N, C-alpha and C positions, 0 to 999 in steps of 0.2 A: 238284680241278683246281687247280693253283698259280696265283697271281696275279702279274702283273708290272705295274710302272709304266712308261709311256712319257712322257717330258718334253721335248717340242720345240715351238718356236714357230712352226714352218713347217707350215701345215695339210696339205700334200700328203705331206710326209715323215712326219708324225705319223700319217697314215692308212696309210701303207705300213708303218710299223713296227709299227702295231696289227694289221695284217693278217699280217705276218710272225709276231708273237707268238701269234696266234690259231691260225695253221696249225701252229705248233710245239707247240699243245696247251695254251696258257695262257690264262687269264682275263686280259683286258687292261683297265686303267684308263689314261687319259691326262690329261696336264696341257699347257696352252699357255704356261705361264710358270713361273719359279721359285718364286714364292710359292705357287702353287696346287700344284705338286709337293710342296713341303715340308709343306704342310697335309695332302696325302693320305698322305705318308709317316709322319707323326706319327698319323694316324688308322687307319691300315691296316697289316697285315703283308704284305709283298711278299717273293716269292722272288727277284726281281731288280728293279733299278731302272735304266733306260736314260734317261740324262741328256745333252742338249745343254749346251753351256757358254755359249753367247750366247744368252739369253732376256731378255725383258723383266721388269720388276717385281722380279725377284731373279735373279742370274746362276746358271749351273750351278755355278760355283766356290763361291758363297755356299751353295747347297744342300749341296754336298758338305762344306763347312765345319761346317754344322750337323749333318750326319750323323756327323760324327766323334764326337760326344758321345752319340749315339743308342744304345741297347741294347734289344733287338737291332736290328741294321741289315741291310739287304739287301745283297748283293754289288751294286756299281755298275759299269755299263758306260757309258763315255763315248763319245758319237758327237760328231765334230767335224771341222772343216776347218782348225783352227788348227794352227800349226808347233810343232816340239819345244820351242822357247824360251818359248812361251805355255803348253805343257803341263807345264812344270817346276814350275809353282806347284800342281799336283795333289798331294793327300795320298794317298800309296800305301798308307796303312793303311785307306783307305776304297774306292779306285777299284780294281777287280779286273782291268779290261781297257779298252783305248781302241781304237776302230774309227774309222779316218779315212774322212771323207766324199771321194769316193763310195766306198761298201764293197760287198762282195758280200752279197747277201741270204741265201745258204746258210751263209756264215761267221757272219752274225749269228745265224740260227737255231740253228747248232751252239753258238755261246757262251752263248745264252740257256739251252739245255737242259743244257749242261755245269755252269754256274754254279748253276742251280736244283738240279741233283743233288747238288752238293757244299756247298750252302748249309748252315751250321751245322756242317759238318765241319772246314773250314780256312779261317779268316777273317783270314789273316795280310796280306792285301791285296797279293799279288803283281801286278804289272802286266804285263798281256800286250799288246803293241803289234802289232796286225795291220796291216800297210801296206795301202793302197789297193789294190783290185784282187785281193785274196786271196780 
């Protein structure tokens, strides 16, 4: 069973994301802040990492910055409510897709499965932006 990491500081959303990942067939680890997420990313090998940008102790931006130097690194799905100007700071060589809150649960599940399947095949970091409600 492939393992994914869910990093979000909102407990209800983190629980929902965990459930979506488990129902998609993944073993799911969670982190409530960026520092915990980075620690887990360094200690484990994940098929996909789902990262919120606005978290305590270390932002998702900082986690992604650290991931840029990590080899191997998982594809990253950013879940956020931030606008396009705030997303311009993201490193597209690390971030594989962006899902805007509120997002469709089925879309998230499909993205997780697709990225886990292609993990290791193509890590060019193409950003796929799924608008809310897709």
